[in-house]
C-alpha positions in Angstrom: -0.1 0.1 0.0 1.2 3.2 -0.7 0.8 4.5 2.8 3.1 1.8 4.0 6.1 3.1 5.7 9.0 0.9 5.6 13.0 0.7 5.3 14.5 1.1 1.8 15.6 -2.4 1.8 12.1 -4.0 2.1 10.6 -1.1 0.0 13.2 -2.3 -3.2 13.2 -6.0 -2.3 9.2 -5.6 -3.3 9.6 -3.3 -5.7 12.1 -5.2 -7.7 11.5 -8.7 -7.0 8.1 -8.7 -5.6 4.9 -9.8 -7.5 5.1 -7.7 -10.9 8.7 -6.5 -9.5 10.9 -4.3 -11.9 13.1 -7.7 -12.4 10.9 -10.3 -12.4 8.1 -9.1 -14.9 7.9 -10.7 -18.6 9.3 -8.2 -21.2 12.7 -6.7 -22.0 14.4 -6.9 -19.3 16.7 -4.4 -17.8 18.5 -3.6 -20.9 15.3 -1.6 -22.0 16.2 0.6 -18.8 19.8 1.1 -18.9 22.8 0.1 -20.7 26.0 -2.1 -19.1 29.1 -2.7 -20.4 27.9 -6.2 -21.6 25.5 -3.7 -23.9 28.3 -1.6 -25.1 30.3 -3.8 -26.9 30.9 -7.6 -27.7 34.5 -7.0 -26.7 33.5 -7.0 -22.7 32.3 -10.8 -23.0 35.1 -11.7 -25.3 37.5 -10.1 -22.5 35.2 -12.5 -19.7 35.6 -15.3 -22.3 39.5 -14.9 -21.9 39.2 -14.6 -18.4 37.5 -18.4 -18.0 39.8 -19.4 -20.1 42.6 -18.4 -17.7 41.1 -19.9 -15.0 40.1 -23.3 -17.2 44.0 -23.4 -17.1 44.8 -22.5 -13.7 42.6 -25.4 -12.6 44.5 -28.0 -14.9 41.5 -28.1 -17.7 39.0 -30.0 -15.7 36.7 -32.0 -17.4 33.7 -29.8 -16.3 34.1 -25.9 -15.6 31.4 -24.1 -14.5 30.8 -20.1 -15.8 28.3 -18.9 -13.4 26.9 -15.6 -14.3 25.3 -13.8 -11.4 22.4 -11.3 -11.9 22.0 -12.7 -15.4 19.2 -10.3 -16.9 18.0 -12.0 -19.8 21.1 -14.1 -20.4 23.1 -11.7 -22.6 26.5 -12.4 -21.1 26.1 -16.2 -20.5 24.8 -16.2 -24.1 28.0 -14.0 -25.7 30.5 -16.1 -23.8 29.4 -19.1 -24.7 29.4 -18.4 -28.3 32.9 -16.8 -28.1 34.8 -19.8 -26.3 36.8 -22.5 -28.6 34.9 -25.3 -29.2 36.8 -27.4 -27.4 36.6 -25.3 -23.8 33.0 -25.1 -24.6 32.4 -28.6 -24.8 33.9 -28.6 -20.9 31.5 -25.5 -19.8 28.4 -25.7 -17.7 27.1 -22.0 -18.1 24.6 -21.0 -15.3 22.6 -18.1 -15.7 21.5 -17.0 -12.1 18.2 -14.5 -12.1 15.0 -14.4 -10.1 13.2 -13.9 -13.5 11.8 -16.4 -15.4 14.0 -18.2 -18.2 13.5 -16.0 -21.5 12.4 -17.6 -24.8 15.1 -18.7 -27.3 18.0 -18.8 -24.8 20.7 -21.5 -25.7 19.5 -24.9 -24.2 23.2 -25.8 -22.6 22.3 -22.8 -20.0 21.4 -23.8 -16.6 19.0 -21.1 -15.7 18.6 -20.9 -12.0 17.2 -18.7 -9.3 19.9 -19.5 -7.0 24.3 -19.7 -7.5 24.8 -23.4 -7.8 27.2 -25.0 -5.0 30.4 -27.3 -5.4 31.4 -26.3 -9.0 35.0 -25.0 -10.1 35.4 -21.9 -12.5 34.5 -18.6 -13.0 31.7 -16.6 -11.0 31.2 -13.4 -12.6 28.4 -11.0 -10.9 27.8 -7.9 -13.4 26.3 -5.1 -12.0 24.4 -7.5 -9.5 25.4 -6.1 -6.2 24.1 -2.8 -6.8 20.4 -4.2 -7.2 21.0 -6.4 -3.9 18.6 -4.1 -1.4 20.0 -2.4 1.2 18.7 0.1 3.9 19.7 4.1 3.7 20.3 6.1 7.0 20.7 9.4 7.8 22.0 11.8 10.6 19.4 13.9 12.3 19.9 17.1 13.9 21.6 15.6 16.7 23.9 14.2 14.3 22.4 10.3 15.1 22.2 8.0 12.1 18.4 7.1 11.8 17.1 4.4 9.2 14.9 6.3 6.5 11.7 5.1 5.8 10.1 5.3 3.0 6.4 4.9 1.0 5.5 3.6 -2.5 5.3 6.8 -3.7 8.8 7.8 -2.5 7.9 9.9 0.2 10.6 9.6 3.4 10.9 10.3 6.6 13.3 9.2 9.4 12.4 6.3 11.7 14.7 4.5 14.6 18.2 4.7 15.1 20.5 2.4 13.5 21.3 -0.6 16.1 23.1 -3.9 16.0 25.1 -5.1 13.3 24.0 -2.3 11.0 25.2 0.2 13.3 28.5 -2.0 13.5 28.7 -2.1 9.7 28.3 1.7 9.5 30.8 2.3 12.0 33.8 0.3 10.3 33.0 0.9 6.8 30.8 4.2 6.2 31.3 6.2 9.9 29.1 9.6 9.4 30.1 12.7 11.0 27.9 13.7 14.0 28.2 17.4 13.4 26.8 17.1 9.8 23.0 16.7 9.8 21.6 15.4 6.9 24.4 13.2 5.8 23.6 9.7 4.4 25.0 6.2 3.8 23.7 2.7 2.6 24.1 -0.1 4.7 26.3 -2.5 2.4 26.2 -5.5 4.7 23.4 -7.4 3.1 25.8 -7.2 -0.1 28.4 -8.5 1.9 26.4 -11.4 3.0 24.9 -12.0 -0.9 28.7 -12.1 -2.1 29.9 -14.4 0.6 27.2 -16.7 0.0 27.5 -16.6 -3.9 31.3 -17.6 -3.4 30.9 -20.1 -1.1 29.5 -22.2 -3.6 32.8 -22.2 -5.5 34.9 -25.0 -4.7 38.2 -23.7 -6.8 38.4 -21.0 -8.9 37.9 -17.6 -9.4 34.8 -15.1 -8.2 34.5 -11.5 -9.7 32.0 -8.9 -8.9 31.7 -5.6 -11.2 30.1 -2.6 -10.2 29.7 1.0 -9.1 31.6 1.3 -6.4 33.7 3.5 -3.9 35.9 3.1 -1.2 35.7 3.6 2.5 38.4 7.1 2.2 36.1 8.6 -0.5 32.5 7.7 0.3 29.8 10.1 -1.4 28.8 11.9 1.4 24.6 11.7 0.4 24.6 8.4 -0.4 24.1 7.4 -4.3 20.6 5.9 -4.4 18.9 6.5 -7.7 16.4 5.0 -10.1 16.6 4.5 -13.8 13.8 4.0 -16.4 13.6 4.3 -20.3 17.4 4.9 -20.1 17.4 7.9 -18.2 18.1 8.3 -14.6 15.4 9.4 -12.7 14.0 9.5 -9.0 14.0 6.2 -6.8 10.3 5.7 -6.3 9.8 2.2 -4.9 6.6 1.3 -6.8 8.0 -1.0 -9.4 8.0 1.3 -12.6 11.9 1.8 -12.3 15.0 0.1 -11.2 16.2 1.0 -7.8 20.2 0.7 -7.4 23.3 2.3 -5.0 26.7 2.1 -5.6 28.8 -0.8 -3.8 31.2 -0.5 -0.9 33.5 -3.4 -2.6 36.1 -3.0 0.0 33.6 -4.0 2.8 33.0 -7.3 0.7 36.1 -8.3 -0.2 37.8 -11.0 1.8 41.4 -11.1 2.5 43.6 -11.8 -0.6 41.0 -10.7 -2.6 41.9 -7.8 -5.3 40.6 -4.4 -6.2 41.1 -2.6 -9.3 39.3 -0.4 -11.8 37.7 -1.7 -15.0 40.1 0.3 -17.0 43.3 -2.0 -15.4 41.1 -5.4 -15.7 39.9 -5.1 -19.3 43.4 -3.6 -20.6 45.2 -6.8 -18.7 42.6 -8.9 -20.6 43.9 -7.4 -23.9 40.9 -4.6 -24.5 43.3 -2.0 -26.3 41.5 1.5 -27.1 44.6 2.5 -29.3 43.6 3.5 -33.0 44.9 0.9 -35.6 47.7 2.0 -37.8 47.0 4.5 -40.9 48.9 2.5 -42.9 46.3 -0.3 -42.6 43.5 1.8 -44.4 45.7 1.7 -47.1 46.4 -1.9 -47.2 43.0 -3.1 -45.8 40.5 -0.6 -45.3 37.7 -2.7 -44.1 40.1 -4.1 -41.7 40.9 -0.4 -40.8 37.2 0.5 -40.5 36.7 -2.7 -38.1 39.6 -2.1 -36.1 38.4 1.5 -35.5 35.3 0.4 -34.2 36.7 -1.7 -31.9 38.9 0.9 -30.4 35.8 3.2 -29.9 34.1 0.4 -28.2 37.0 -0.4 -26.1 37.6 3.3 -25.0 33.9 3.6 -24.1 34.3 0.3 -22.0 37.5 2.0 -20.4 36.8 5.5 -20.3 37.8 7.5 -17.2 34.6 9.2 -15.8 32.6 6.5 -17.2 32.5 2.6 -17.3 36.4 2.5 -16.9 35.8 3.6 -13.5 33.7 0.7 -12.4 35.2 -1.7 -9.6 36.0 -5.2 -10.5 36.7 -7.6 -7.0 38.6 -10.4 -7.8 38.4 -12.7 -5.4 40.1 -16.4 -5.3 37.5 -18.9 -4.1 39.6 -19.7 -1.7 40.2 -16.1 -0.5 38.3 -16.3 2.8 39.1 -20.1 3.6 42.7 -19.3 4.8 
């Protein structure tokens, strides 16, 4: 009901994943409302495929290798990675698309469509813009500097609720402390994301887990939070009525287990061979068609690695045993 007050975590869960929720109802899916690296260029899926091949080699080329795509949307990344693999590797890969929406029509029958991440598998777990849609609560400091939970109604109206307590307060103090002398400062409590990530990685017996997302670190948290909405390709106010995506940037440093690595997408993709350099002009004379293709690829690579854009995304790269000693 529009008049019911609740925390942003509960409101977002209902709006995104409840009956007729934004992410679970039939239709074009998230791609109709916002553009991710997957949609920006096939170079992204090709780079993920190369990363999967590296993991395969590190594991000794097992008879069965898992590729787990968490927050799979309509299976775009899973399909593209699978299609781009060498036949001998594709024959050993079991691709899992983890998504709470129903299986889309026409999906490659080799893809296992599941609502929960598999357990006991070996390979690459890849979560592209998943954690930012794991609902979390929003807090704001009142006029006395006390962090209070922000309550919201279905129409987006807000008011302050009770002071934050318990595990949420402990997380806030450790990972996103708010100054007591600045009323109105906001933070998103990332504890549900930490737990969701740990649970997903726990299903991987060996290999690598990667989370890619809008991110920030403790030393540079945004002063008023990042909660926002997207609808029809445009940023909009976050209203929890199922009409729009609701997202907030991720404190990836709090998700990371000891032994994990945090890099930018620019660094990760460049290391995986995504090159934004212009092709040599000599190629334009010797092979004009190849030059045009290379130039287009360079433009796509530039978008994926751009400073101030997709290149600033965080990549949390965590070996499967990083949290097990």
